[in-house]
C-alpha positions as CSV (number, residue, x, y, z in Angstrom):
1,M,7.3,1.5,-14.4
2,N,9.2,1.5,-11.1
3,R,12.9,1.4,-12.0
4,S,13.7,-0.4,-8.7
5,A,12.2,-3.4,-10.4
6,L,15.3,-3.6,-12.6
7,K,17.1,-5.0,-9.6
8,L,14.9,-8.1,-9.5
9,P,17.0,-11.3,-9.9
10,C,16.6,-13.7,-12.8
11,A,14.7,-16.1,-10.6
12,V,11.9,-13.6,-10.0
13,L,11.8,-12.6,-13.6
14,F,11.7,-16.0,-15.1
15,G,10.1,-17.9,-12.3
16,A,7.5,-15.8,-10.5
17,V,6.5,-13.6,-13.3
18,L,6.8,-16.0,-16.2
19,G,5.4,-18.9,-14.2
20,W,2.5,-16.9,-12.7
21,G,1.8,-14.7,-15.7
22,I,1.9,-17.3,-18.5
23,R,1.6,-20.8,-17.3
24,G,-1.4,-19.9,-15.2
25,L,-3.3,-18.9,-18.4
26,P,-5.5,-21.6,-19.9
27,W,-4.0,-21.3,-23.4
28,W,-0.4,-21.7,-22.3
29,N,-0.3,-25.4,-22.2
30,G,-1.8,-26.7,-25.4
31,G,-4.5,-24.2,-26.4
32,A,-5.4,-23.7,-30.0
33,R,-2.7,-21.9,-32.1
34,G,-2.8,-20.1,-35.4
35,A,-0.7,-21.0,-38.5
36,D,2.1,-18.6,-37.3
37,G,2.4,-20.4,-33.9
38,R,0.6,-17.8,-31.8
39,P,-2.1,-18.9,-29.4
40,L,-5.7,-18.1,-30.3
41,M,-7.7,-16.3,-27.7
42,A,-11.3,-16.9,-27.1
43,G,-13.4,-13.8,-27.2
44,A,-10.7,-11.7,-28.9
45,Q,-12.1,-8.3,-30.0
46,G,-11.2,-6.5,-33.1
47,G,-9.1,-3.5,-32.9
48,T,-8.4,-0.5,-35.0
49,D,-5.6,-2.0,-37.0
50,G,-7.5,-3.7,-39.7
51,D,-6.8,-7.4,-39.5
52,Y,-5.1,-7.1,-36.1
53,G,-6.7,-6.8,-32.8
54,A,-5.9,-4.4,-30.0
55,S,-3.6,-6.8,-28.1
56,P,-0.9,-9.3,-29.2
57,A,-3.3,-12.1,-28.3
58,D,-6.1,-10.9,-30.5
59,S,-4.7,-12.8,-33.4
60,R,-7.2,-15.3,-34.8
61,K,-8.0,-13.3,-37.8
62,D,-4.3,-12.6,-38.4
63,A,-3.4,-16.2,-37.8
64,G,-5.7,-17.5,-40.5
65,S,-4.6,-14.9,-43.1
66,R,-0.8,-15.2,-42.7
67,K,1.4,-18.2,-43.3
68,A,3.7,-19.5,-40.6
69,G,7.1,-17.8,-40.8
70,A,5.7,-14.8,-42.8
71,A,7.1,-11.4,-41.9
72,P,4.7,-9.6,-39.6
73,G,3.2,-6.3,-40.9
74,R,4.9,-3.1,-39.8
75,D,1.5,-1.6,-38.8
76,R,1.0,-4.4,-36.4
77,M,4.5,-4.0,-35.0
78,K,4.0,-0.3,-34.4
79,L,0.7,-1.1,-32.6
80,L,2.4,-3.8,-30.4
81,A,5.3,-1.5,-29.6
82,E,3.0,1.3,-28.5
83,R,1.0,-1.1,-26.3
84,F,4.1,-2.3,-24.6
85,R,5.5,1.2,-24.1
86,Q,2.1,2.2,-22.6
87,K,2.4,-0.6,-20.0
88,G,5.8,0.6,-19.0
89,R,4.5,4.2,-18.6
90,D,1.2,3.6,-17.0
91,Q,1.6,0.6,-14.7
92,D,3.9,-0.1,-11.8
93,G,5.7,-3.1,-10.3
94,M,4.5,-6.6,-10.5
95,T,1.2,-5.6,-12.2
96,A,3.1,-4.2,-15.2
97,S,5.5,-7.1,-15.2
98,V,2.6,-9.6,-15.3
99,G,0.8,-7.6,-18.0
100,V,3.9,-7.5,-20.2
101,I,4.8,-11.2,-19.9
102,T,1.1,-12.2,-20.4
103,E,0.8,-10.3,-23.6
104,A,4.2,-11.5,-24.8
105,A,2.9,-15.0,-24.7
106,G,0.7,-14.2,-27.7
107,L,3.6,-13.2,-29.9
108,S,5.0,-15.4,-32.6
109,I,8.7,-16.1,-32.9
110,E,8.8,-13.9,-36.1
111,E,7.4,-10.9,-34.3
112,F,10.0,-10.6,-31.6
113,E,12.9,-9.2,-33.6
114,P,11.0,-6.3,-35.3
115,L,9.1,-5.5,-32.1
116,M,12.3,-5.4,-30.0
117,T,14.0,-3.2,-32.7
118,L,11.2,-0.7,-32.5
119,L,11.2,-0.6,-28.7
120,A,15.0,-0.2,-28.7
121,E,14.9,2.7,-31.2
122,D,12.8,4.9,-29.0
123,G,14.1,3.9,-25.5
124,A,11.3,1.9,-24.1
125,D,11.1,1.1,-20.4
126,Q,14.0,-1.2,-19.6
127,M,12.0,-3.6,-17.5
128,T,9.5,-4.1,-20.4
129,V,12.4,-4.8,-22.7
130,R,14.0,-7.1,-20.2
131,L,10.8,-9.2,-19.8
132,L,10.2,-9.4,-23.5
133,I,13.8,-10.7,-24.0
134,V,13.2,-13.4,-21.4
135,R,10.1,-14.5,-23.2
136,W,11.9,-14.4,-26.5
137,A,14.7,-16.6,-25.1
138,A,12.1,-19.3,-24.5
139,L,11.4,-19.4,-28.2
140,D,14.6,-18.4,-29.9
141,P,17.4,-18.0,-27.3
142,K,20.2,-17.5,-29.9
143,A,18.4,-14.4,-31.4
144,A,17.4,-13.1,-27.9
145,L,21.0,-13.4,-26.7
146,A,22.4,-11.7,-29.8
147,F,19.9,-8.8,-29.3
148,A,20.6,-8.4,-25.6
149,L,24.3,-8.3,-26.1
150,S,23.9,-5.6,-28.8
151,Q,21.9,-3.2,-26.5
152,P,23.6,-0.8,-24.2
153,G,21.0,-1.3,-21.5
154,Q,21.1,-5.1,-21.5
155,K,24.6,-6.2,-22.6
156,G,26.0,-5.8,-19.1
157,D,23.0,-7.2,-17.3
158,A,24.3,-10.4,-15.8
159,D,20.8,-11.4,-14.4
160,L,19.3,-11.2,-17.9
161,I,22.1,-13.0,-19.6
162,S,21.8,-15.7,-16.9
163,C,18.2,-16.2,-18.0
164,I,19.0,-16.6,-21.7
165,V,22.2,-18.8,-21.6
166,P,20.5,-21.9,-20.0
167,E,17.8,-21.7,-22.6
168,L,20.4,-21.6,-25.4
169,A,22.5,-24.4,-23.8
170,R,19.4,-26.7,-23.7
171,K,18.7,-26.1,-27.4
172,D,22.2,-25.7,-28.8
173,L,25.1,-26.4,-26.4
174,P,27.9,-25.6,-28.8
175,A,26.3,-22.3,-29.6
176,A,26.0,-21.4,-25.9
177,M,29.6,-22.4,-25.3
178,E,30.8,-20.2,-28.2
179,A,28.7,-17.3,-27.0
180,A,30.2,-17.5,-23.5
181,R,33.7,-17.5,-25.0
182,R,33.0,-14.2,-26.7
183,M,31.7,-12.5,-23.6
184,D,33.9,-10.4,-21.3
185,G,34.5,-10.3,-17.6
186,R,31.6,-10.9,-15.3
187,L,29.2,-12.0,-18.0
188,R,31.7,-14.6,-19.2
189,Q,32.0,-16.0,-15.7
190,Y,28.2,-16.1,-15.2
191,A,27.6,-17.8,-18.5
192,G,30.5,-20.2,-18.1
193,K,29.4,-21.4,-14.6
194,M,25.9,-22.1,-15.8
195,I,27.0,-24.0,-18.9
196,A,29.5,-26.0,-16.8
197,R,26.8,-26.8,-14.3
198,M,24.5,-28.0,-17.1
199,I,27.2,-30.1,-18.7
200,G,28.0,-31.5,-15.3
201,E,24.5,-32.9,-14.8
202,K,25.3,-35.4,-17.5
203,N,29.1,-35.6,-17.7
204,A,31.3,-34.3,-14.9
205,K,34.6,-34.9,-16.7
206,A,33.4,-32.9,-19.7
207,A,32.2,-30.1,-17.5
208,L,35.5,-29.9,-15.7
209,A,37.4,-29.8,-19.0
210,Y,35.1,-26.9,-20.2
211,A,35.6,-25.0,-16.9
212,R,39.4,-25.3,-17.3
213,E,39.2,-24.3,-20.9
214,L,37.5,-21.1,-19.7
215,K,40.3,-20.7,-17.0
216,D,37.5,-20.0,-14.5
217,E,38.5,-21.3,-11.1
218,D,35.1,-20.6,-9.7
219,A,33.4,-22.7,-12.4
220,E,36.0,-25.4,-11.9
221,A,35.4,-25.5,-8.1
222,G,31.6,-25.7,-8.7
223,V,32.1,-28.7,-11.0
224,L,34.4,-30.4,-8.5
225,W,31.9,-29.8,-5.7
226,G,29.2,-31.5,-7.7
227,M,31.6,-34.4,-8.4
228,A,32.4,-34.7,-4.7
229,E,28.7,-35.2,-3.9
230,N,28.6,-38.5,-5.8
231,D,32.2,-39.6,-6.2
232,P,34.5,-37.8,-3.6
233,M,37.6,-39.7,-4.6
234,S,37.3,-38.7,-8.3
235,A,36.9,-35.1,-7.2
236,A,40.0,-35.5,-4.9
237,A,42.0,-36.8,-7.8
238,E,41.2,-33.6,-9.8
239,L,42.1,-31.1,-7.1
240,V,44.8,-28.6,-8.0
241,P,46.8,-27.8,-4.8
242,G,47.1,-24.2,-3.7
243,R,43.8,-22.8,-5.0
244,K,41.8,-21.1,-2.3
245,R,38.6,-21.5,-4.2
246,N,39.0,-25.3,-3.9
247,L,38.9,-25.3,-0.1
248,W,35.1,-25.6,0.0
249,V,35.5,-28.6,-2.3
250,V,38.1,-30.1,0.1
251,D,35.5,-29.7,2.9
252,K,32.9,-31.5,0.8
253,I,35.2,-34.3,0.0
254,A,36.2,-34.7,3.6
255,T,32.6,-34.7,4.8
256,K,31.6,-37.3,2.3
257,L,34.6,-39.6,2.9
258,L,34.1,-39.4,6.7
259,A,30.5,-40.6,6.2
260,R,31.5,-43.4,3.8
261,D,35.0,-44.7,4.5
262,Q,37.1,-43.6,7.4
263,A,40.2,-45.4,6.2
264,A,40.0,-43.7,2.8
265,F,39.6,-40.4,4.5
266,E,42.8,-40.9,6.6
267,T,44.8,-42.0,3.5
268,W,43.6,-39.1,1.5
269,T,44.2,-36.6,4.3
270,E,47.8,-37.8,4.7
271,S,48.4,-37.3,1.0
272,L,47.5,-33.6,1.1
273,S,50.5,-31.5,0.6
274,D,48.8,-28.1,0.8
275,P,48.6,-26.8,4.4
276,A,45.3,-25.1,3.8
277,E,43.7,-28.2,2.4
278,H,45.1,-30.3,5.2
279,A,43.7,-27.9,7.8
280,V,40.3,-27.9,6.1
281,A,40.2,-31.7,6.1
282,R,41.2,-31.7,9.8
283,C,38.4,-29.2,10.6
284,A,35.9,-31.5,9.0
285,V,36.8,-34.3,11.5
286,L,36.6,-31.9,14.4
287,T,33.3,-30.5,13.1
288,A,31.8,-34.0,13.1
289,K,33.0,-34.5,16.7
290,A,31.6,-31.2,17.9
291,G,28.2,-32.4,17.0
292,M,28.5,-35.4,19.4
293,D,30.8,-34.1,22.2
294,P,31.7,-30.4,21.9
295,A,33.9,-30.4,25.1
296,K,36.1,-33.2,23.6
297,A,36.2,-31.4,20.2
298,A,37.2,-28.2,22.0
299,R,40.1,-29.9,23.8
300,E,41.3,-31.6,20.6
301,T,41.0,-28.3,18.6
302,A,43.0,-26.4,21.2
303,A,45.8,-29.0,21.1
304,W,45.8,-29.1,17.3
305,L,46.0,-25.3,17.0
306,A,48.7,-25.1,19.7
307,E,50.8,-27.3,17.5
308,N,49.7,-25.7,14.2
309,P,48.9,-22.1,15.0
310,E,48.9,-21.2,11.2
311,A,45.8,-23.4,10.9
312,S,43.8,-20.8,12.8
313,Q,43.2,-18.9,9.6
314,W,41.1,-21.8,8.3
315,S,39.4,-22.7,11.6
316,G,37.1,-19.7,12.3
317,D,33.9,-21.7,11.4
318,L,35.1,-24.6,13.4
319,S,35.8,-22.6,16.6
320,R,32.4,-20.8,16.3
321,L,30.6,-24.1,15.8
322,I,32.3,-25.6,18.9
323,V,31.3,-22.6,21.0
324,G,27.7,-22.7,19.8
325,K,27.3,-26.5,20.4
326,W,29.0,-26.2,23.8
327,L,26.8,-23.4,24.9
328,D,23.7,-25.2,23.6
329,G,24.7,-28.1,25.9
330,K,24.4,-25.7,28.9
331,A,28.2,-25.5,29.4
332,P,29.2,-22.6,31.8
333,P,29.8,-19.5,29.7
334,A,33.0,-18.7,31.7
335,A,34.5,-22.1,30.8
336,V,33.7,-21.6,27.1
337,A,35.0,-18.1,27.1
338,E,38.3,-19.1,28.7
339,W,38.7,-21.8,26.2
340,A,38.1,-19.3,23.4
341,A,40.6,-16.9,24.7
342,S,43.2,-19.7,25.0
343,L,43.3,-20.3,21.2
344,P,46.1,-18.9,19.0
345,Q,45.6,-15.4,17.6
346,G,43.7,-15.4,14.3
347,P,40.3,-16.1,12.8
348,A,39.7,-19.1,15.2
349,W,40.3,-16.8,18.2
350,N,38.2,-14.0,16.9
351,A,35.2,-16.2,16.0
352,A,35.3,-18.1,19.3
353,V,35.8,-15.1,21.6
354,S,33.1,-13.1,19.8
355,L,30.4,-15.7,20.2
356,A,31.4,-16.9,23.7
357,G,31.8,-13.3,24.9
358,Q,28.5,-12.0,23.6
359,S,26.7,-15.0,25.1
360,W,28.4,-14.3,28.5
361,V,27.5,-10.6,28.4
362,E,23.8,-11.6,28.1
363,Q,24.0,-13.8,31.2
364,D,26.5,-12.1,33.6
365,I,27.6,-8.7,32.5
366,V,29.9,-8.1,35.5
367,A,31.9,-11.3,35.2
368,A,32.0,-11.0,31.4
369,S,33.3,-7.4,31.8
370,A,36.2,-8.5,34.0
371,W,37.1,-11.3,31.5
372,L,36.8,-8.8,28.6
373,D,39.2,-6.4,30.3
374,S,41.9,-9.0,30.3
375,L,41.8,-9.6,26.6
376,P,44.2,-8.2,24.0
377,Q,42.7,-5.7,21.6
378,R,41.6,-7.8,18.6
379,E,38.7,-8.1,16.3
380,G,36.9,-10.7,18.4
381,R,37.2,-8.5,21.5
382,D,35.7,-5.5,19.6
383,S,32.6,-7.5,18.9
384,V,32.1,-8.3,22.5
385,V,32.7,-4.7,23.6
386,E,30.2,-3.5,21.1
387,S,27.6,-5.9,22.6
388,L,28.5,-4.8,26.1
389,V,28.1,-1.1,25.2
390,E,24.7,-1.7,23.7
391,R,23.6,-3.4,26.9
392,I,24.7,-0.7,29.4
393,A,24.5,2.5,27.4
394,S,21.0,3.6,28.5
395,E,21.5,3.0,32.2
396,N,25.2,3.8,32.5
397,P,26.4,5.9,29.6
398,E,29.6,6.9,31.3
399,S,30.7,3.3,31.6
400,A,29.5,2.6,28.1
401,F,31.6,5.5,26.8
402,A,34.7,4.2,28.7
403,W,34.3,0.8,27.0
404,A,33.5,2.2,23.6
405,R,36.8,4.2,23.5
406,T,38.8,1.0,23.8
407,L,37.5,-0.4,20.5
408,G,40.4,-1.0,18.1
409,N,38.4,-0.7,14.8
410,P,38.2,3.0,14.0
411,S,34.9,2.8,12.2
412,M,33.3,0.7,14.9
413,R,34.7,3.0,17.6
414,Y,33.3,6.1,15.8
415,E,29.8,4.6,15.4
416,T,29.7,3.2,19.0
417,L,30.9,6.4,20.6
418,M,28.4,8.5,18.6
419,T,25.5,6.2,19.5
420,T,26.5,6.3,23.2
421,L,26.9,10.1,23.2
422,S,23.6,10.6,21.4
423,G,21.7,9.1,24.3
424,W,24.0,10.5,27.0
425,A,23.7,14.1,25.7
426,E,19.9,13.9,26.1
427,K,20.3,13.3,29.8
428,D,23.5,15.3,30.6
429,S,24.9,17.3,27.7
430,A,27.7,18.8,29.8
431,A,29.0,15.4,31.0
432,A,28.9,14.0,27.5
433,Q,30.9,16.9,26.2
434,A,33.4,16.7,29.1
435,A,33.9,13.0,28.3
436,V,34.6,13.8,24.6
437,E,37.3,16.3,25.7
438,T,39.3,13.4,27.3
439,L,39.6,11.6,23.9
440,P,42.6,11.7,21.7
441,A,42.6,14.5,19.1
442,G,41.8,12.2,16.3
443,D,38.5,11.1,17.9
444,R,37.7,14.3,19.7
445,G,37.1,16.7,16.8
446,Y,34.4,15.0,14.9
447,L,32.5,14.0,18.1
448,L,32.5,17.6,19.4
449,E,31.2,18.7,16.1
450,F,28.5,16.0,16.3
451,L,27.4,17.3,19.7
452,R,27.3,20.9,18.5
453,E,25.2,20.0,15.5
454,R,22.9,18.0,17.8
455,E,22.5,20.9,20.2
456,K,21.7,23.3,17.3
457,A,19.0,20.8,16.1
458,A,17.6,20.6,19.6
459,A,17.5,24.4,20.0
460,M,15.6,24.7,16.7
461,E,13.0,22.2,17.9
462,R,12.5,24.1,21.2
463,K,11.7,27.3,19.2
């Protein structure tokens, strides 16, 4: 089986494969079942294993001869284990996945543990084991989770654990909570978040208490975000100042309050003592205004950031939104770009300059170049320079090279110079090499080596 399939997320495993491979079968929802709980298949053919057929679903004879809950025979378990190993060896991708999960639907709850033990003993295909554990979790999540956490190949698999924990929480919430407490690191975070979310669907306060018990700020923020959806003031009352993970909750609270009660929003905003939270709330107001009048929102944002330049670090999304709305309204790119460049240094400046400059380059490369030449060397400027170089490199590699060398980000400068030189060297290798010789030593060495290697490759092709 293709090992890249191991990277499939839980949603594909449990949704697409399980849903398509099992629920699409006529016996999944209410077909006849044997005494042991396994579905009876029409047309089952006898196999070579005495009372047991050649597939897990061929169980009518077995179902009638064995009492529910009886231990499955070892011969049958060996046969089943070999069949599942064979699928992992001989099939590939989704075909194998559907085959495994379809046959797994014919297993009884008692058969999973001995089957999985046999497969684990001789190193069965990991995707086969993974899919069987997912199916097992639908029947006995506690046992499936215990098995997964005991296996080297599955105990660190967050996607797999994420499939099992919700099943266990639905059947036995205290057991799921206790299991999450015993997990380490990332698994504990994954499980805790899912359990907190499930608790929150019925009792937000209880979910918040659980997230805080876990000391998981991400889980806590997730619960608060859900609270803010229905009761923003209750969520606001639970905020702990100074936590960066809560800023997206602050944005949610602000957005909801603005839509429901302007006076309550103003009172709440004034009560915020944390500068970041206050800035995020202010951004929510300006974001709403940008949707109606981006030019007015731009003026108010510039005035606000001039008085509170530290708020720039939380205003990148706002400034980008304003630029986008303003340009969508057919505002002159030059005016938008000048506004962007007037903002205080920081994320707001970078985001606005980047979007405004790239748009202007697309429309008027000469005017945009003159504006770009006046800007200080910052991240936002680099983004525009990179776009400019891409636009002119094929027709004017010399000018593109001159712009590329001004990039402040070393990695971006290297990549852009190399791309420019690659095309330039095809047309005029001597000119490209001469240009590289004018660079500082730190940039010159590796680019000269790049040109030499390129020339060697070209010479080999000519032979």
